[in-house]
N, CA, C and O atoms as a GROMACS GRO file, in nm:
protein
  392
    1MET      N    1  -0.331  -1.423   6.958
    1MET     CA    2  -0.375  -1.316   6.870
    1MET      C    3  -0.300  -1.320   6.737
    1MET      O    4  -0.360  -1.302   6.631
    2CYS      N    5  -0.171  -1.345   6.744
    2CYS     CA    6  -0.090  -1.350   6.622
    2CYS      C    7  -0.129  -1.470   6.536
    2CYS      O    8  -0.127  -1.462   6.413
    3ASP      N    9  -0.164  -1.582   6.601
    3ASP     CA   10  -0.206  -1.701   6.527
    3ASP      C   11  -0.337  -1.676   6.453
    3ASP      O   12  -0.356  -1.725   6.342
    4LYS      N   13  -0.426  -1.600   6.514
    4LYS     CA   14  -0.553  -1.568   6.451
    4LYS      C   15  -0.534  -1.480   6.328
    4LYS      O   16  -0.599  -1.501   6.226
    5ILE      N   17  -0.444  -1.383   6.337
    5ILE     CA   18  -0.416  -1.297   6.223
    5ILE      C   19  -0.350  -1.376   6.111
    5ILE      O   20  -0.382  -1.356   5.994
    6LEU      N   21  -0.258  -1.465   6.145
    6LEU     CA   22  -0.192  -1.547   6.045
    6LEU      C   23  -0.290  -1.643   5.978
    6LEU      O   24  -0.283  -1.665   5.858
    7LEU      N   25  -0.382  -1.699   6.057
    7LEU     CA   26  -0.483  -1.788   6.001
    7LEU      C   27  -0.576  -1.713   5.905
    7LEU      O   28  -0.610  -1.765   5.799
    8ASN      N   29  -0.617  -1.592   5.942
    8ASN     CA   30  -0.700  -1.511   5.852
    8ASN      C   31  -0.626  -1.475   5.724
    8ASN      O   32  -0.684  -1.475   5.616
    9TYR      N   33  -0.497  -1.445   5.736
    9TYR     CA   34  -0.416  -1.414   5.619
    9TYR      C   35  -0.406  -1.534   5.526
    9TYR      O   36  -0.420  -1.520   5.405
   10MET      N   37  -0.381  -1.651   5.582
   10MET     CA   38  -0.371  -1.772   5.500
   10MET      C   39  -0.504  -1.807   5.435
   10MET      O   40  -0.507  -1.853   5.320
   11PHE      N   41  -0.614  -1.787   5.507
   11PHE     CA   42  -0.747  -1.812   5.451
   11PHE      C   43  -0.775  -1.718   5.334
   11PHE      O   44  -0.825  -1.760   5.230
   12GLY      N   45  -0.742  -1.589   5.352
   12GLY     CA   46  -0.762  -1.493   5.245
   12GLY      C   47  -0.675  -1.522   5.124
   12GLY      O   48  -0.719  -1.509   5.010
   13LEU      N   49  -0.550  -1.563   5.148
   13LEU     CA   50  -0.460  -1.597   5.038
   13LEU      C   51  -0.509  -1.720   4.963
   13LEU      O   52  -0.501  -1.724   4.840
   14THR      N   53  -0.559  -1.820   5.034
   14THR     CA   54  -0.613  -1.939   4.970
   14THR      C   55  -0.734  -1.905   4.884
   14THR      O   56  -0.745  -1.953   4.771
   15LEU      N   57  -0.823  -1.822   4.935
   15LEU     CA   58  -0.940  -1.783   4.856
   15LEU      C   59  -0.899  -1.700   4.734
   15LEU      O   60  -0.958  -1.715   4.626
   16PHE      N   61  -0.800  -1.614   4.749
   16PHE     CA   62  -0.753  -1.534   4.635
   16PHE      C   63  -0.692  -1.622   4.527
   16PHE      O   64  -0.719  -1.602   4.409
   17LEU      N   65  -0.612  -1.720   4.566
   17LEU     CA   66  -0.554  -1.812   4.468
   17LEU      C   67  -0.661  -1.894   4.398
   17LEU      O   68  -0.652  -1.921   4.279
   18MET      N   69  -0.763  -1.934   4.473
   18MET     CA   70  -0.872  -2.010   4.414
   18MET      C   71  -0.949  -1.924   4.313
   18MET      O   72  -0.987  -1.972   4.207
   19SER      N   73  -0.972  -1.797   4.346
   19SER     CA   74  -1.043  -1.710   4.253
   19SER      C   75  -0.957  -1.679   4.130
   19SER      O   76  -1.010  -1.666   4.020
   20SER      N   77  -0.826  -1.669   4.147
   20SER     CA   78  -0.739  -1.648   4.032
   20SER      C   79  -0.742  -1.768   3.939
   20SER      O   80  -0.742  -1.753   3.817
   21PHE      N   81  -0.746  -1.888   3.996
   21PHE     CA   82  -0.757  -2.008   3.914
   21PHE      C   83  -0.891  -2.010   3.840
   21PHE      O   84  -0.895  -2.047   3.723
   22LEU      N   85  -0.998  -1.971   3.906
   22LEU     CA   86  -1.129  -1.967   3.840
   22LEU      C   87  -1.131  -1.866   3.727
   22LEU      O   88  -1.193  -1.890   3.624
   23MET      N   89  -1.065  -1.750   3.745
   23MET     CA   90  -1.058  -1.652   3.638
   23MET      C   91  -0.982  -1.706   3.518
   23MET      O   92  -1.020  -1.681   3.404
   24TRP      N   93  -0.876  -1.780   3.544
   24TRP     CA   94  -0.800  -1.840   3.436
   24TRP      C   95  -0.880  -1.947   3.364
   24TRP      O   96  -0.871  -1.960   3.242
   25LYS      N   97  -0.959  -2.024   3.438
   25LYS     CA   98  -1.036  -2.133   3.380
   25LYS      C   99  -1.156  -2.083   3.299
   25LYS      O  100  -1.186  -2.138   3.193
   26PHE      N  101  -1.225  -1.982   3.348
   26PHE     CA  102  -1.347  -1.933   3.284
   26PHE      C  103  -1.324  -1.800   3.212
   26PHE      O  104  -1.405  -1.708   3.224
   27TYR      N  105  -1.213  -1.789   3.139
   27TYR     CA  106  -1.179  -1.665   3.072
   27TYR      C  107  -1.269  -1.635   2.952
   27TYR      O  108  -1.274  -1.521   2.906
   28ASP      N  109  -1.338  -1.734   2.900
   28ASP     CA  110  -1.415  -1.716   2.776
   28ASP      C  111  -1.540  -1.631   2.793
   28ASP      O  112  -1.578  -1.560   2.700
   29HIS      N  113  -1.603  -1.634   2.907
   29HIS     CA  114  -1.731  -1.566   2.926
   29HIS      C  115  -1.715  -1.445   3.019
   29HIS      O  116  -1.649  -1.453   3.123
   30VAL      N  117  -1.777  -1.335   2.979
   30VAL     CA  118  -1.770  -1.213   3.060
   30VAL      C  119  -1.843  -1.232   3.192
   30VAL      O  120  -1.798  -1.184   3.296
   31LEU      N  121  -1.956  -1.302   3.189
   31LEU     CA  122  -2.034  -1.321   3.312
   31LEU      C  123  -1.958  -1.404   3.415
   31LEU      O  124  -1.962  -1.375   3.534
   32MET      N  125  -1.888  -1.506   3.369
   32MET     CA  126  -1.810  -1.587   3.463
   32MET      C  127  -1.691  -1.508   3.518
   32MET      O  128  -1.654  -1.524   3.634
   33LEU      N  129  -1.632  -1.422   3.435
   33LEU     CA  130  -1.526  -1.334   3.485
   33LEU      C  131  -1.580  -1.238   3.590
   33LEU      O  132  -1.513  -1.211   3.690
   34LEU      N  133  -1.700  -1.188   3.568
   34LEU     CA  134  -1.761  -1.097   3.664
   34LEU      C  135  -1.788  -1.168   3.797
   34LEU      O  136  -1.769  -1.109   3.903
   35ILE      N  137  -1.831  -1.291   3.791
   35ILE     CA  138  -1.855  -1.367   3.914
   35ILE      C  139  -1.722  -1.391   3.988
   35ILE      O  140  -1.718  -1.383   4.111
   36CYS      N  141  -1.616  -1.421   3.914
   36CYS     CA  142  -1.485  -1.440   3.979
   36CYS      C  143  -1.434  -1.311   4.041
   36CYS      O  144  -1.375  -1.313   4.149
   37ILE      N  145  -1.457  -1.198   3.974
   37ILE     CA  146  -1.415  -1.070   4.030
   37ILE      C  147  -1.496  -1.038   4.156
   37ILE      O  148  -1.442  -0.982   4.252
   38GLU      N  149  -1.624  -1.072   4.155
   38GLU     CA  150  -1.705  -1.052   4.276
   38GLU      C  151  -1.657  -1.141   4.390
   38GLU      O  152  -1.668  -1.103   4.507
   39PHE      N  153  -1.605  -1.258   4.357
   39PHE     CA  154  -1.548  -1.346   4.458
   39PHE      C  155  -1.424  -1.280   4.520
   39PHE      O  156  -1.402  -1.290   4.640
   40VAL      N  157  -1.344  -1.215   4.437
   40VAL     CA  158  -1.228  -1.141   4.488
   40VAL      C  159  -1.273  -1.027   4.577
   40VAL      O  160  -1.210  -0.999   4.679
   41VAL      N  161  -1.383  -0.961   4.541
   41VAL     CA  162  -1.437  -0.852   4.622
   41VAL      C  163  -1.482  -0.904   4.759
   41VAL      O  164  -1.461  -0.838   4.860
   42VAL      N  165  -1.542  -1.021   4.762
   42VAL     CA  166  -1.582  -1.081   4.890
   42VAL      C  167  -1.459  -1.111   4.975
   42VAL      O  168  -1.463  -1.095   5.097
   43ILE      N  169  -1.351  -1.155   4.913
   43ILE     CA  170  -1.228  -1.182   4.986
   43ILE      C  171  -1.172  -1.052   5.044
   43ILE      O  172  -1.130  -1.048   5.160
   44VAL      N  173  -1.172  -0.947   4.964
   44VAL     CA  174  -1.124  -0.817   5.013
   44VAL      C  175  -1.213  -0.768   5.127
   44VAL      O  176  -1.163  -0.714   5.226
   45LEU      N  177  -1.344  -0.786   5.113
   45LEU     CA  178  -1.437  -0.746   5.218
   45LEU      C  179  -1.411  -0.824   5.347
   45LEU      O  180  -1.418  -0.767   5.456
   46PHE      N  181  -1.383  -0.952   5.335
   46PHE     CA  182  -1.349  -1.033   5.452
   46PHE      C  183  -1.223  -0.982   5.521
   46PHE      O  184  -1.217  -0.972   5.643
   47ASN      N  185  -1.121  -0.951   5.440
   47ASN     CA  186  -0.996  -0.901   5.499
   47ASN      C  187  -1.014  -0.765   5.564
   47ASN      O  188  -0.957  -0.738   5.669
   48ILE      N  189  -1.094  -0.678   5.502
   48ILE     CA  190  -1.122  -0.547   5.563
   48ILE      C  191  -1.199  -0.565   5.693
   48ILE      O  192  -1.173  -0.495   5.791
   49PHE      N  193  -1.294  -0.659   5.695
   49PHE     CA  194  -1.369  -0.684   5.817
   49PHE      C  195  -1.278  -0.732   5.929
   49PHE      O  196  -1.291  -0.688   6.043
   50MET      N  197  -1.186  -0.822   5.898
   50MET     CA  198  -1.095  -0.871   6.001
   50MET      C  199  -1.005  -0.759   6.053
   50MET      O  200  -0.974  -0.753   6.172
   51MET      N  201  -0.962  -0.671   5.963
   51MET     CA  202  -0.877  -0.561   6.004
   51MET      C  203  -0.955  -0.462   6.090
   51MET      O  204  -0.904  -0.414   6.192
   52LEU      N  205  -1.078  -0.430   6.050
   52LEU     CA  206  -1.158  -0.335   6.127
   52LEU      C  207  -1.207  -0.393   6.259
   52LEU      O  208  -1.228  -0.320   6.355
   53MET      N  209  -1.225  -0.525   6.263
   53MET     CA  210  -1.268  -0.588   6.387
   53MET      C  211  -1.158  -0.578   6.493
   53MET      O  212  -1.186  -0.563   6.612
   54ASN      N  213  -1.034  -0.587   6.450
   54ASN     CA  214  -0.922  -0.572   6.544
   54ASN      C  215  -0.912  -0.429   6.596
   54ASN      O  216  -0.864  -0.407   6.707
   55LEU      N  217  -0.958  -0.332   6.517
   55LEU     CA  218  -0.952  -0.192   6.557
   55LEU      C  219  -1.081  -0.143   6.621
   55LEU      O  220  -1.091  -0.026   6.659
   56SER      N  221  -1.181  -0.230   6.633
   56SER     CA  222  -1.312  -0.198   6.691
   56SER      C  223  -1.384  -0.087   6.614
   56SER      O  224  -1.443   0.003   6.674
   57MET      N  225  -1.379  -0.093   6.481
   57MET     CA  226  -1.447   0.005   6.396
   57MET      C  227  -1.533  -0.068   6.292
   57MET      O  228  -1.516  -0.045   6.172
   58GLU      N  229  -1.624  -0.153   6.337
   58GLU     CA  230  -1.704  -0.232   6.245
   58GLU      C  231  -1.805  -0.147   6.167
   58GLU      O  232  -1.856  -0.193   6.065
   59PHE      N  233  -1.835  -0.026   6.213
   59PHE     CA  234  -1.934   0.058   6.147
   59PHE      C  235  -1.890   0.096   6.005
   59PHE      O  236  -1.973   0.110   5.915
   60TYR      N  237  -1.760   0.113   5.986
   60TYR     CA  238  -1.710   0.152   5.854
   60TYR      C  239  -1.726   0.040   5.751
   60TYR      O  240  -1.711   0.063   5.631
   61MET      N  241  -1.756  -0.078   5.799
   61MET     CA  242  -1.780  -0.192   5.709
   61MET      C  243  -1.899  -0.164   5.619
   61MET      O  244  -1.901  -0.207   5.504
   62LEU      N  245  -1.999  -0.094   5.669
   62LEU     CA  246  -2.118  -0.060   5.591
   62LEU      C  247  -2.082   0.023   5.468
   62LEU      O  248  -2.139   0.004   5.361
   63ILE      N  249  -1.988   0.115   5.483
   63ILE     CA  250  -1.946   0.200   5.371
   63ILE      C  251  -1.881   0.114   5.262
   63ILE      O  252  -1.911   0.132   5.144
   64PHE      N  253  -1.794   0.023   5.301
   64PHE     CA  254  -1.730  -0.063   5.203
   64PHE      C  255  -1.831  -0.155   5.135
   64PHE      O  256  -1.822  -0.180   5.014
   65MET      N  257  -1.927  -0.206   5.211
   65MET     CA  258  -2.028  -0.293   5.152
   65MET      C  259  -2.112  -0.219   5.049
   65MET      O  260  -2.144  -0.274   4.944
   66VAL      N  261  -2.148  -0.095   5.077
   66VAL     CA  262  -2.226  -0.015   4.981
   66VAL      C  263  -2.146   0.007   4.854
   66VAL      O  264  -2.201  -0.003   4.744
   67MET      N  265  -2.017   0.036   4.866
   67MET     CA  266  -1.932   0.056   4.748
   67MET      C  267  -1.922  -0.071   4.665
   67MET      O  268  -1.926  -0.066   4.542
   68PHE      N  269  -1.907  -0.185   4.731
   68PHE     CA  270  -1.894  -0.310   4.658
   68PHE      C  271  -2.025  -0.350   4.591
   68PHE      O  272  -2.023  -0.409   4.483
   69VAL      N  273  -2.137  -0.319   4.652
   69VAL     CA  274  -2.267  -0.348   4.590
   69VAL      C  275  -2.285  -0.261   4.466
   69VAL      O  276  -2.334  -0.308   4.363
   70MET      N  277  -2.246  -0.134   4.476
   70MET     CA  278  -2.257  -0.046   4.359
   70MET      C  279  -2.167  -0.095   4.246
   70MET      O  280  -2.206  -0.088   4.130
   71GLU      N  281  -2.049  -0.144   4.279
   71GLU     CA  282  -1.958  -0.198   4.177
   71GLU      C  283  -2.017  -0.322   4.112
   71GLU      O  284  -2.006  -0.339   3.990
   72GLY      N  285  -2.080  -0.408   4.189
   72GLY     CA  286  -2.143  -0.527   4.134
   72GLY      C  287  -2.260  -0.495   4.043
   72GLY      O  288  -2.278  -0.559   3.939
   73VAL      N  289  -2.341  -0.398   4.081
   73VAL     CA  290  -2.455  -0.358   4.000
   73VAL      C  291  -2.408  -0.297   3.868
   73VAL      O  292  -2.468  -0.321   3.763
   74MET      N  293  -2.302  -0.218   3.873
   74MET     CA  294  -2.250  -0.161   3.748
   74MET      C  295  -2.194  -0.269   3.657
   74MET      O  296  -2.210  -0.260   3.536
   75GLY      N  297  -2.130  -0.370   3.712
   75GLY     CA  298  -2.079  -0.480   3.632
   75GLY      C  299  -2.190  -0.560   3.567
   75GLY      O  300  -2.182  -0.594   3.449
   76ILE      N  301  -2.295  -0.590   3.643
   76ILE     CA  302  -2.409  -0.663   3.587
   76ILE      C  303  -2.477  -0.582   3.478
   76ILE      O  304  -2.516  -0.638   3.375
   77SER      N  305  -2.492  -0.451   3.498
   77SER     CA  306  -2.556  -0.369   3.395
   77SER      C  307  -2.472  -0.363   3.269
   77SER      O  308  -2.526  -0.359   3.159
   78MET      N  309  -2.339  -0.362   3.283
   78MET     CA  310  -2.253  -0.365   3.164
   78MET      C  311  -2.265  -0.497   3.090
   78MET      O  312  -2.266  -0.498   2.966
   79VAL      N  313  -2.275  -0.608   3.161
   79VAL     CA  314  -2.293  -0.738   3.095
   79VAL      C  315  -2.427  -0.743   3.023
   79VAL      O  316  -2.436  -0.797   2.913
   80VAL      N  317  -2.532  -0.688   3.084
   80VAL     CA  318  -2.663  -0.685   3.019
   80VAL      C  319  -2.657  -0.601   2.893
   80VAL      O  320  -2.714  -0.639   2.791
   81LEU      N  321  -2.588  -0.487   2.897
   81LEU     CA  322  -2.574  -0.403   2.778
   81LEU      C  323  -2.494  -0.474   2.669
   81LEU      O  324  -2.529  -0.464   2.551
   82ILE      N  325  -2.389  -0.544   2.707
   82ILE     CA  326  -2.310  -0.618   2.608
   82ILE      C  327  -2.394  -0.726   2.542
   82ILE      O  328  -2.390  -0.742   2.420
   83ILE      N  329  -2.470  -0.800   2.621
   83ILE     CA  330  -2.555  -0.906   2.565
   83ILE      C  331  -2.664  -0.846   2.477
   83ILE      O  332  -2.698  -0.903   2.374
   84ARG      N  333  -2.717  -0.732   2.516
   84ARG     CA  334  -2.823  -0.669   2.438
   84ARG      C  335  -2.772  -0.618   2.303
   84ARG      O  336  -2.843  -0.630   2.202
   85TYR      N  337  -2.652  -0.562   2.300
   85TYR     CA  338  -2.600  -0.505   2.176
   85TYR      C  339  -2.524  -0.606   2.090
   85TYR      O  340  -2.531  -0.600   1.968
   86LYS      N  341  -2.452  -0.696   2.152
   86LYS     CA  342  -2.370  -0.792   2.076
   86LYS      C  343  -2.442  -0.925   2.051
   86LYS      O  344  -2.413  -0.991   1.951
   87GLY      N  345  -2.532  -0.963   2.138
   87GLY     CA  346  -2.602  -1.090   2.121
   87GLY      C  347  -2.541  -1.204   2.201
   87GLY      O  348  -2.607  -1.305   2.223
   88ASN      N  349  -2.418  -1.191   2.245
   88ASN     CA  350  -2.355  -1.291   2.330
   88ASN      C  351  -2.255  -1.221   2.421
   88ASN      O  352  -2.232  -1.101   2.410
   89GLU      N  353  -2.196  -1.299   2.510
   89GLU     CA  354  -2.103  -1.238   2.605
   89GLU      C  355  -1.969  -1.312   2.603
   89GLU      O  356  -1.903  -1.323   2.706
   90TYR      N  357  -1.930  -1.362   2.486
   90TYR     CA  358  -1.800  -1.427   2.474
   90TYR      C  359  -1.690  -1.322   2.466
   90TYR      O  360  -1.709  -1.218   2.404
   91MET      N  361  -1.579  -1.350   2.528
   91MET     CA  362  -1.467  -1.255   2.525
   91MET      C  363  -1.407  -1.245   2.385
   91MET      O  364  -1.352  -1.140   2.350
   92LYS      N  365  -1.416  -1.350   2.305
   92LYS     CA  366  -1.357  -1.348   2.172
   92LYS      C  367  -1.430  -1.253   2.078
   92LYS      O  368  -1.371  -1.199   1.985
   93SER      N  369  -1.559  -1.232   2.102
   93SER     CA  370  -1.635  -1.145   2.012
   93SER      C  371  -1.630  -0.999   2.053
   93SER      O  372  -1.681  -0.913   1.980
   94LEU      N  373  -1.571  -0.968   2.167
   94LEU     CA  374  -1.563  -0.831   2.214
   94LEU      C  375  -1.435  -0.766   2.163
   94LEU      O  376  -1.331  -0.831   2.152
   95SER      N  377  -1.443  -0.640   2.133
   95SER     CA  378  -1.326  -0.562   2.098
   95SER      C  379  -1.338  -0.427   2.167
   95SER      O  380  -1.440  -0.400   2.231
   96LEU      N  381  -1.238  -0.344   2.156
   96LEU     CA  382  -1.244  -0.213   2.219
   96LEU      C  383  -1.334  -0.119   2.143
   96LEU      O  384  -1.384  -0.022   2.201
   97VAL      N  385  -1.357  -0.145   2.015
   97VAL     CA  386  -1.445  -0.061   1.933
   97VAL      C  387  -1.579  -0.131   1.921
   97VAL      O  388  -1.584  -0.247   1.881
   98TRP      N  389  -1.688  -0.063   1.956
   98TRP     CA  390  -1.820  -0.124   1.946
   98TRP      C  391  -1.861  -0.119   1.802
   98TRP      O  392  -1.970  -0.164   1.768
   0.00000   0.00000   0.00000
């Protein structure tokens, strides 16, 4: 049982490091950053699933999935608004003041 938990932890850590590297590599585009952040969300969802599976409470996974889907939809809608108003989605052309 302990080996399984350690293996899941190492798998989650490897995926998190990989997503951090992708965020560093694709920092120029907002859409690529959003995809990397969604990859981090999938990693968090995997870790929550493993934790809830050990506690036999898989039903609560649905609540987390709904929250993560809503977060993804809001991110995509913000990227669409940025592209619509600015014309591109480069990080260099964005500022805090529209």
